[in-house]
N, C-alpha and C positions, 0 to 999 in steps of 0.2 A: 664662556658665560657672562662676559660684559655686552656682548651684542644682544644676546637674548633679553636681558634686563632692558637694556636701551630700546627695544622693540616694543616690549610689553609696556614700558612706561609711557612710550609715544601714542600707542594705541590707546592706553587707559585716558592720557590727556586729550586725544582725539575724540573718543566717545564721550567723554565729559562735556567737551565743548560743544557737540551736537547736540546733546541732551540740554544743555542751558539755551542755545538757541531755539530748540523746538519748544521748551517750556515758556520762554519769552515770548516767541511768535504766538502762542495759544495764550497767554495772558494779556497781550496786547490787541488782539483782534476780537474784541466781544462784539462789534456791530454786526462782522459777518456771519457769526454764529446766530444770533438772535434773527436775522432775516432768513438763515437757512432752514431754521426751526419752524419760522412762521411759514414759508413756502411748502413743508413736510406737512403741516397741520391742516393747510387748505387741501392739500391732496386726500389725505386721510378722510377729511368730512365729505369730499365729492364722491370718494368711492365709497364709504360707510352708506351712503343715503342712497345709492344707486341701486346697493345689494338687496 
């Protein structure tokens, strides 16, 4: 019983750490998101005007 509890607690800690790292990466990389959104807008404008 102690082994299973230890494994579940370590899995929870690892998942929590990954979630915190992913959220931190999303919050700190705001410049990349705006450049990607701008590139998609340009593609959408060129395809809609051709149609």
